[in-house]
C-alpha angles and dihedrals in degrees: 000000000000118000110259092222091053091048091057093037096236135124122258090250094050117142121242089252091054091049092050093049091049091051094048091052093050093042092057090048098045104032111128092236089060101031109025096179121122093237092052090049092054091047090049091054090048092049091047092050092049092050091047090058100039095044092060111075095212095047091044091052090049091048093049088052091055104273125136096242098212127179112303098198089242097086129077119327095211144305092312092057092048092050093048092049098050108020105035105248117201121274115270117253111257101176131260119319121240123252089214111094134168115262123245123266118249131213123205128179116223125194117210131178122248089243090057096057094056092079102003128253144227124240134182104213124200111222130187103214147130117281131183111277110259092209102054097016092226098312092111089219134103110266110276093026134088138193116283127219113266109252092207102057094018092231099310094106092223140077123224117217133182114230125187117230140162088280097048132261116352127191114227129185128215134169115276111259094210100055095020091236097306095109090225135072125216102226097180108029120198109268093212097058099019091240095306098110091228140065137200115258143152116250138172120242118196110220130189106204108203124230117264100032117146137195112297096025112134121209118203120215107188114217095010096102129088120322113249124245117273093013095310120161120278122258122231129275119225122198117203110203125220116184112209120231116256124222094228111016131054132184135239109180105301094340125094118219131202141155124239118203111215126192115241092242092051090049090052098044100028126232145181128248142172121231126194106241124189093264101035141306122321124204112221127191115210113201123217114269095029113174132212113261095032116134121224114200125206109192123231096003097108130085123316109253114255092213117030131010136295132031139274124248135265109239116198118198113208121225114185108211116217113207115243100193121050132178119233092258092048091050091051090051092049091049091051090050091049091049091052091052093051092213119198091213131248115335138165116277133208117282112262119202110238097013095107091044090056092049092047093051090047100049103027102030 
């Protein structure tokens, strides 16, 4: 058996690129379409076999170690495969393409109020989109007619042409210019949709927005997007949620946050009050000696969790309000109270973990 390196005319340490160049040169010289002789045909087979072995790293390693390096089944399947790999043979005919295509997806931004995301809400959204033509019902043809077979490609959707090359005549395939590769021609297109099978229209899409959504969440509604051409399936509709800011309440995950202003006397003596939350009134007990910055937590009065069960909490930050205008009588009473407490005046207190964070969130957030 001839040495594969000698057959290709390369050294034993030749690079893969050098092996490939040598084979391409010999293939052009010995291909049966160029050199039909029996001797050239045998040499071509030998060259092809040598390249098939040496172009595969595993087979080449086995051959260099003394193995036979036969065909692996992963090389070229014949002259056609070789030609397509190195000389750009035409694309194989795969039949006509379908006019029916999937419609495009659509993205709509929807604003909802903070009070709506606690339990979820329903919206009827107006969408400008493509819908299936009501006249032809997606056939693209005038009622009572249908597409006709293209008389140029005879329904194949492609045209075969013979092209001369270095290796002789080669058959190439390209989409038919008359039917644009569909294999059929619409002789009488629908006048409503101009032969597209769909028209632009405004339609109403009912949407159930789940509880717990937040800004940036996208909801997917399969099949609610644009209708496809020629009666193709609809794309999907995506809703991007934006939760509007509220004047009183804010959100932290599943918790609702708010501030409660408390009069100095109520903070000293303690009291009870009712505050209007987003989902109804909440009774709050204020203990005597309440301090600014304290957080009162009302369980299960926050936002319903998007994933899981239950609700977050309502967290109420206390802000003790110091009066700025006092009558003479009020000032006298405060002075008497101060004298009875025998205060030493303002002084530094002990560090409290989280106090500065609460103040920062309150005044800078």
